[in-house]
The first five atom37 places (N, CA, C, CB, O) and aatype in JSON, in Angstrom:
{
  "aatype": [12, 9, 1, 13, 16, 11, 7, 14, 0, 15, 16, 14, 1, 19, 6, 11, 14, 15, 8, 1, 13, 16, 19, 7, 5, 12, 19, 1, 9, 1, 15, 1, 9, 7, 12, 0, 19, 11, 3, 0, 6, 16, 13, 8, 19, 11, 0, 16, 10, 14, 0, 11, 3, 7, 15, 14, 5, 18, 1, 9, 1, 15, 3, 1, 6, 2, 8, 6, 1, 19, 16, 16, 6, 3, 2, 10, 6, 7, 0, 6, 0, 19, 0, 6],
  "atom_mask": [
    [1, 1, 1, 1, 1],
    [1, 1, 1, 1, 1],
    [1, 1, 1, 1, 1],
    [1, 1, 1, 1, 1],
    [1, 1, 1, 1, 1],
    [1, 1, 1, 1, 1],
    [1, 1, 1, 0, 1],
    [1, 1, 1, 1, 1],
    [1, 1, 1, 1, 1],
    [1, 1, 1, 1, 1],
    [1, 1, 1, 1, 1],
    [1, 1, 1, 1, 1],
    [1, 1, 1, 1, 1],
    [1, 1, 1, 1, 1],
    [1, 1, 1, 1, 1],
    [1, 1, 1, 1, 1],
    [1, 1, 1, 1, 1],
    [1, 1, 1, 1, 1],
    [1, 1, 1, 1, 1],
    [1, 1, 1, 1, 1],
    [1, 1, 1, 1, 1],
    [1, 1, 1, 1, 1],
    [1, 1, 1, 1, 1],
    [1, 1, 1, 0, 1],
    [1, 1, 1, 1, 1],
    [1, 1, 1, 1, 1],
    [1, 1, 1, 1, 1],
    [1, 1, 1, 1, 1],
    [1, 1, 1, 1, 1],
    [1, 1, 1, 1, 1],
    [1, 1, 1, 1, 1],
    [1, 1, 1, 1, 1],
    [1, 1, 1, 1, 1],
    [1, 1, 1, 0, 1],
    [1, 1, 1, 1, 1],
    [1, 1, 1, 1, 1],
    [1, 1, 1, 1, 1],
    [1, 1, 1, 1, 1],
    [1, 1, 1, 1, 1],
    [1, 1, 1, 1, 1],
    [1, 1, 1, 1, 1],
    [1, 1, 1, 1, 1],
    [1, 1, 1, 1, 1],
    [1, 1, 1, 1, 1],
    [1, 1, 1, 1, 1],
    [1, 1, 1, 1, 1],
    [1, 1, 1, 1, 1],
    [1, 1, 1, 1, 1],
    [1, 1, 1, 1, 1],
    [1, 1, 1, 1, 1],
    [1, 1, 1, 1, 1],
    [1, 1, 1, 1, 1],
    [1, 1, 1, 1, 1],
    [1, 1, 1, 0, 1],
    [1, 1, 1, 1, 1],
    [1, 1, 1, 1, 1],
    [1, 1, 1, 1, 1],
    [1, 1, 1, 1, 1],
    [1, 1, 1, 1, 1],
    [1, 1, 1, 1, 1],
    [1, 1, 1, 1, 1],
    [1, 1, 1, 1, 1],
    [1, 1, 1, 1, 1],
    [1, 1, 1, 1, 1],
    [1, 1, 1, 1, 1],
    [1, 1, 1, 1, 1],
    [1, 1, 1, 1, 1],
    [1, 1, 1, 1, 1],
    [1, 1, 1, 1, 1],
    [1, 1, 1, 1, 1],
    [1, 1, 1, 1, 1],
    [1, 1, 1, 1, 1],
    [1, 1, 1, 1, 1],
    [1, 1, 1, 1, 1],
    [1, 1, 1, 1, 1],
    [1, 1, 1, 1, 1],
    [1, 1, 1, 1, 1],
    [1, 1, 1, 0, 1],
    [1, 1, 1, 1, 1],
    [1, 1, 1, 1, 1],
    [1, 1, 1, 1, 1],
    [1, 1, 1, 1, 1],
    [1, 1, 1, 1, 1],
    [1, 1, 1, 1, 1]
  ],
  "atom_positions": [
    [[28.84, 2.89, -184.07], [28.77, 2.78, -185.5], [28.29, 4.12, -186.05], [27.83, 1.62, -185.92], [27.37, 4.72, -185.49]],
    [[28.9, 4.59, -187.11], [28.52, 5.84, -187.74], [27.88, 5.54, -189.09], [29.74, 6.78, -187.91], [28.42, 4.76, -189.88]],
    [[26.74, 6.14, -189.33], [26.05, 5.97, -190.62], [25.86, 7.35, -191.23], [24.67, 5.24, -190.44], [25.64, 8.34, -190.53]],
    [[25.96, 7.4, -192.55], [25.76, 8.65, -193.27], [24.44, 8.59, -194.02], [26.93, 8.93, -194.24], [24.08, 7.56, -194.58]],
    [[23.73, 9.71, -194.03], [22.48, 9.79, -194.78], [22.77, 10.4, -196.14], [21.42, 10.63, -194.01], [23.74, 11.15, -196.29]],
    [[21.95, 10.09, -197.13], [22.14, 10.63, -198.46], [21.57, 12.03, -198.55], [21.5, 9.72, -199.52], [20.63, 12.37, -197.83]],
    [[22.12, 12.83, -199.42], [21.6, 14.17, -199.62], [22.66, 15.22, -199.35], [0.0, 0.0, 0.0], [23.73, 14.9, -198.84]],
    [[22.36, 16.46, -199.68], [23.35, 17.52, -199.53], [23.69, 17.82, -198.07], [22.84, 18.77, -200.2], [24.81, 18.24, -197.78]],
    [[22.77, 17.61, -197.19], [23.02, 17.92, -195.78], [23.35, 16.66, -195.0], [21.81, 18.63, -195.16], [22.87, 16.45, -193.88]],
    [[24.19, 15.8, -195.61], [24.5, 14.55, -194.92], [25.42, 14.81, -193.73], [25.15, 13.54, -195.89], [26.48, 15.42, -193.85]],
    [[24.98, 14.34, -192.61], [25.76, 14.45, -191.38], [25.85, 13.06, -190.77], [25.13, 15.47, -190.39], [24.91, 12.27, -190.87]],
    [[26.95, 12.77, -190.14], [27.06, 11.44, -189.52], [26.06, 11.29, -188.39], [28.48, 11.2, -189.0], [25.79, 12.22, -187.64]],
    [[25.51, 10.09, -188.29], [24.57, 9.77, -187.22], [25.18, 8.61, -186.45], [23.12, 9.41, -187.79], [25.47, 7.57, -187.02]],
    [[25.36, 8.79, -185.18], [25.97, 7.76, -184.34], [24.85, 6.97, -183.69], [26.92, 8.38, -183.27], [23.99, 7.52, -183.0]],
    [[24.87, 5.65, -183.91], [23.87, 4.79, -183.29], [24.32, 4.46, -181.88], [23.64, 3.49, -184.12], [25.45, 4.02, -181.66]],
    [[23.43, 4.68, -180.93], [23.74, 4.38, -179.54], [23.44, 2.92, -179.26], [22.95, 5.31, -178.59], [22.4, 2.41, -179.69]],
    [[24.34, 2.24, -178.55], [24.04, 0.86, -178.18], [22.84, 0.82, -177.23], [25.28, 0.18, -177.52], [22.7, 1.68, -176.37]],
    [[22.0, -0.17, -177.4], [20.83, -0.28, -176.52], [21.21, -0.98, -175.23], [19.68, -1.03, -177.23], [22.12, -1.82, -175.2]],
    [[20.53, -0.64, -174.17], [20.79, -1.24, -172.86], [20.07, -2.58, -172.76], [20.34, -0.29, -171.71], [18.89, -2.69, -173.1]],
    [[20.77, -3.59, -172.3], [20.2, -4.93, -172.14], [19.37, -5.05, -170.87], [21.32, -5.98, -172.13], [18.41, -5.81, -170.82]],
    [[19.73, -4.3, -169.84], [19.04, -4.35, -168.56], [18.19, -3.09, -168.38], [20.04, -4.49, -167.39], [18.5, -2.04, -168.94]],
    [[17.12, -3.22, -167.61], [16.21, -2.09, -167.39], [16.29, -1.61, -165.95], [14.77, -2.48, -167.75], [16.73, -2.34, -165.07]],
    [[15.86, -0.38, -165.71], [15.84, 0.18, -164.37], [14.94, -0.7, -163.49], [15.34, 1.66, -164.38], [13.82, -1.04, -163.88]],
    [[15.44, -1.05, -162.32], [14.7, -1.9, -161.39], [15.06, -3.37, -161.49], [0.0, 0.0, 0.0], [14.77, -4.15, -160.57]],
    [[15.7, -3.78, -162.58], [16.06, -5.18, -162.77], [17.21, -5.55, -161.83], [16.46, -5.45, -164.24], [18.07, -4.73, -161.52]],
    [[17.21, -6.81, -161.37], [18.28, -7.31, -160.52], [19.38, -7.9, -161.39], [17.76, -8.37, -159.52], [19.12, -8.66, -162.32]],
    [[20.62, -7.52, -161.07], [21.78, -7.99, -161.82], [22.86, -8.44, -160.84], [22.32, -6.89, -162.76], [22.77, -8.2, -159.64]],
    [[23.85, -9.09, -161.38], [24.99, -9.57, -160.6], [26.26, -9.16, -161.35], [24.93, -11.14, -160.38], [26.27, -9.15, -162.58]],
    [[27.31, -8.83, -160.63], [28.59, -8.53, -161.27], [29.22, -9.85, -161.66], [29.54, -7.7, -160.33], [29.31, -10.78, -160.86]],
    [[29.67, -9.93, -162.91], [30.31, -11.17, -163.39], [31.6, -11.41, -162.61], [30.62, -11.09, -164.92], [32.33, -10.47, -162.29]],
    [[31.87, -12.67, -162.31], [33.12, -12.99, -161.64], [34.24, -12.96, -162.67], [33.04, -14.38, -160.93], [34.03, -13.29, -163.84]],
    [[35.39, -12.58, -162.24], [36.56, -12.53, -163.12], [37.61, -13.48, -162.57], [37.13, -11.08, -163.23], [37.61, -13.79, -161.38]],
    [[38.47, -13.93, -163.41], [39.52, -14.85, -162.98], [40.37, -14.17, -161.91], [40.4, -15.29, -164.19], [40.87, -13.07, -162.11]],
    [[40.51, -14.84, -160.8], [41.3, -14.31, -159.7], [40.56, -13.35, -158.79], [0.0, 0.0, 0.0], [41.11, -12.9, -157.78]],
    [[39.33, -13.02, -159.13], [38.54, -12.11, -158.29], [37.26, -12.8, -157.86], [38.22, -10.78, -159.05], [36.48, -13.25, -158.7]],
    [[37.05, -12.89, -156.58], [35.83, -13.53, -156.07], [34.74, -12.49, -155.92], [36.09, -14.25, -154.73], [34.98, -11.39, -155.43]],
    [[33.55, -12.85, -156.33], [32.39, -11.97, -156.14], [31.78, -12.35, -154.8], [31.35, -12.1, -157.32], [31.5, -13.52, -154.54]],
    [[31.56, -11.34, -153.96], [31.04, -11.59, -152.62], [29.7, -12.3, -152.67], [30.91, -10.29, -151.84], [28.68, -11.68, -152.98]],
    [[29.69, -13.58, -152.37], [28.46, -14.36, -152.24], [27.45, -14.11, -153.37], [27.81, -14.06, -150.91], [26.25, -14.12, -153.14]],
    [[27.95, -13.88, -154.57], [27.08, -13.62, -155.72], [26.06, -12.54, -155.38], [26.36, -14.92, -156.16], [24.87, -12.69, -155.62]],
    [[26.55, -11.45, -154.82], [25.69, -10.34, -154.39], [24.9, -9.78, -155.57], [26.54, -9.23, -153.75], [25.43, -9.65, -156.68]],
    [[23.65, -9.46, -155.32], [22.81, -8.9, -156.37], [22.67, -7.39, -156.19], [21.42, -9.58, -156.37], [22.78, -6.87, -155.08]],
    [[22.42, -6.73, -157.3], [22.28, -5.28, -157.33], [21.03, -4.93, -158.1], [23.52, -4.61, -157.97], [20.58, -5.7, -158.96]],
    [[20.45, -3.78, -157.8], [19.32, -3.25, -158.56], [19.85, -2.19, -159.51], [18.21, -2.66, -157.62], [20.67, -1.36, -159.12]],
    [[19.38, -2.22, -160.75], [19.74, -1.17, -161.7], [18.97, 0.08, -161.31], [19.43, -1.6, -163.18], [17.74, 0.06, -161.28]],
    [[19.68, 1.15, -161.0], [19.06, 2.41, -160.59], [18.88, 3.36, -161.76], [19.89, 3.07, -159.51], [17.94, 4.15, -161.77]],
    [[19.79, 3.3, -162.75], [19.69, 4.2, -163.9], [20.54, 3.66, -165.05], [20.14, 5.64, -163.52], [21.53, 2.96, -164.83]],
    [[20.13, 4.0, -166.26], [20.95, 3.7, -167.43], [21.74, 4.96, -167.76], [20.08, 3.24, -168.65], [21.24, 6.07, -167.63]],
    [[22.98, 4.77, -168.19], [23.87, 5.88, -168.49], [24.4, 5.74, -169.91], [25.05, 5.94, -167.47], [24.27, 4.66, -170.51]],
    [[24.97, 6.79, -170.47], [25.53, 6.7, -171.83], [26.65, 5.66, -171.9], [26.05, 8.07, -172.27], [27.26, 5.3, -170.89]],
    [[26.89, 5.18, -173.1], [27.92, 4.16, -173.32], [29.32, 4.7, -173.07], [27.82, 3.61, -174.74], [29.59, 5.88, -173.28]],
    [[30.19, 3.81, -172.63], [31.61, 4.12, -172.47], [32.37, 3.07, -173.27], [32.05, 4.13, -170.96], [32.24, 1.88, -173.01]],
    [[33.16, 3.51, -174.23], [33.91, 2.6, -175.1], [32.99, 1.58, -175.77], [34.99, 1.88, -174.29], [33.37, 0.42, -175.93]],
    [[31.8, 2.01, -176.16], [30.87, 1.15, -176.89], [30.02, 0.24, -176.03], [0.0, 0.0, 0.0], [29.19, -0.5, -176.56]],
    [[30.18, 0.28, -174.72], [29.39, -0.57, -173.83], [28.48, 0.3, -172.98], [30.31, -1.45, -172.94], [28.96, 1.21, -172.3]],
    [[27.16, 0.05, -172.99], [26.24, 0.83, -172.16], [26.65, 0.75, -170.68], [24.79, 0.34, -172.34], [27.16, -0.27, -170.22]],
    [[26.41, 1.84, -169.96], [26.74, 1.88, -168.54], [25.47, 1.89, -167.7], [27.6, 3.11, -168.23], [24.39, 2.25, -168.16]],
    [[25.63, 1.49, -166.45], [24.52, 1.44, -165.49], [24.97, 1.97, -164.15], [23.98, 0.0, -165.35], [26.14, 1.85, -163.78]],
    [[24.03, 2.55, -163.42], [24.24, 2.87, -162.02], [23.5, 1.8, -161.25], [23.73, 4.34, -161.64], [22.3, 1.62, -161.43]],
    [[24.22, 1.07, -160.39], [23.63, -0.06, -159.66], [23.83, 0.14, -158.15], [24.25, -1.41, -160.11], [24.71, 0.88, -157.72]],
    [[22.98, -0.55, -157.38], [23.08, -0.44, -155.92], [22.64, -1.74, -155.27], [22.23, 0.73, -155.39], [21.67, -2.37, -155.69]],
    [[23.37, -2.12, -154.25], [23.03, -3.28, -153.45], [22.27, -2.81, -152.22], [24.3, -4.08, -153.04], [22.5, -1.71, -151.72]],
    [[21.35, -3.65, -151.73], [20.62, -3.31, -150.51], [21.54, -3.3, -149.29], [19.47, -4.3, -150.29], [21.22, -2.7, -148.27]],
    [[22.69, -3.97, -149.41], [23.62, -4.07, -148.29], [24.62, -2.92, -148.22], [24.36, -5.38, -148.37], [25.4, -2.83, -147.27]],
    [[24.62, -2.05, -149.22], [25.59, -0.95, -149.25], [24.87, 0.4, -149.24], [26.49, -1.07, -150.5], [23.71, 0.51, -149.63]],
    [[25.59, 1.42, -148.78], [25.03, 2.76, -148.73], [25.41, 3.61, -149.93], [25.48, 3.45, -147.47], [25.06, 4.79, -149.99]],
    [[26.11, 3.04, -150.88], [26.54, 3.81, -152.04], [26.14, 3.09, -153.33], [28.06, 4.02, -152.0], [25.79, 1.91, -153.32]],
    [[26.19, 3.82, -154.44], [25.9, 3.25, -155.75], [27.21, 3.06, -156.5], [24.92, 4.16, -156.56], [28.21, 3.7, -156.19]],
    [[27.18, 2.18, -157.47], [28.34, 1.92, -158.32], [27.96, 2.22, -159.76], [28.83, 0.45, -158.17], [26.78, 2.19, -160.11]],
    [[28.95, 2.5, -160.58], [28.75, 2.65, -162.02], [29.59, 1.59, -162.69], [29.12, 4.1, -162.52], [30.78, 1.44, -162.38]],
    [[28.99, 0.85, -163.61], [29.71, -0.2, -164.33], [29.17, -0.32, -165.74], [29.6, -1.54, -163.59], [28.08, 0.16, -166.05]],
    [[29.95, -0.96, -166.59], [29.52, -1.17, -167.97], [28.78, -2.5, -168.08], [30.73, -1.14, -168.93], [28.93, -3.39, -167.24]],
    [[27.99, -2.61, -169.13], [27.15, -3.79, -169.33], [27.95, -5.09, -169.42], [26.32, -3.62, -170.58], [27.48, -6.14, -168.99]],
    [[29.15, -5.02, -169.97], [29.95, -6.24, -170.12], [30.43, -6.8, -168.77], [31.15, -5.97, -171.01], [30.95, -7.91, -168.72]],
    [[30.26, -6.05, -167.69], [30.6, -6.53, -166.34], [29.41, -7.11, -165.6], [31.2, -5.41, -165.54], [29.55, -7.56, -164.46]],
    [[28.23, -7.1, -166.23], [27.01, -7.53, -165.54], [26.38, -8.75, -166.19], [26.0, -6.39, -165.51], [26.6, -9.04, -167.37]],
    [[25.59, -9.46, -165.39], [24.76, -10.54, -165.9], [23.44, -10.48, -165.13], [25.46, -11.96, -165.73], [23.38, -9.96, -164.02]],
    [[22.38, -11.02, -165.74], [21.09, -11.06, -165.06], [21.2, -11.88, -163.8], [0.0, 0.0, 0.0], [21.95, -12.86, -163.76]],
    [[20.46, -11.52, -162.77], [20.52, -12.24, -161.5], [20.02, -13.66, -161.63], [19.7, -11.51, -160.44], [20.36, -14.51, -160.81]],
    [[19.21, -13.94, -162.66], [18.72, -15.3, -162.86], [19.76, -16.2, -163.51], [17.47, -15.27, -163.71], [19.58, -17.42, -163.55]],
    [[20.86, -15.61, -164.02], [21.92, -16.41, -164.67], [22.66, -17.23, -163.62], [22.92, -15.5, -165.45], [22.83, -16.78, -162.48]],
    [[23.08, -18.41, -163.99], [23.8, -19.29, -163.09], [25.25, -18.87, -163.04], [23.66, -20.77, -163.53], [25.88, -18.7, -164.08]],
    [[25.8, -18.7, -161.85], [27.21, -18.33, -161.69], [28.08, -19.52, -162.06], [27.51, -17.86, -160.24], [27.78, -20.66, -161.7]],
    [[29.18, -19.23, -162.78], [30.09, -20.3, -163.19], [31.27, -20.38, -162.27], [30.56, -20.09, -164.61], [32.14, -21.23, -162.46]]
  ]
}
């Protein structure tokens, strides 16, 4: 969203979307139709990243993997959420 301030030196100000999850929080990748999520695997949020296409991004990592992943917030849910 872009907002303009009043006055002669008005410049657009872009509001950054806030992150719903915090560093250290456990999350799960949402299941998608036709795609199975491996045993509802949980991930730890390692870092928050700038938004991509209006959705905040996160760097996440599973204890079972040696690499980190980057995903947008709309692909994640809190680990306490019930899988559907």
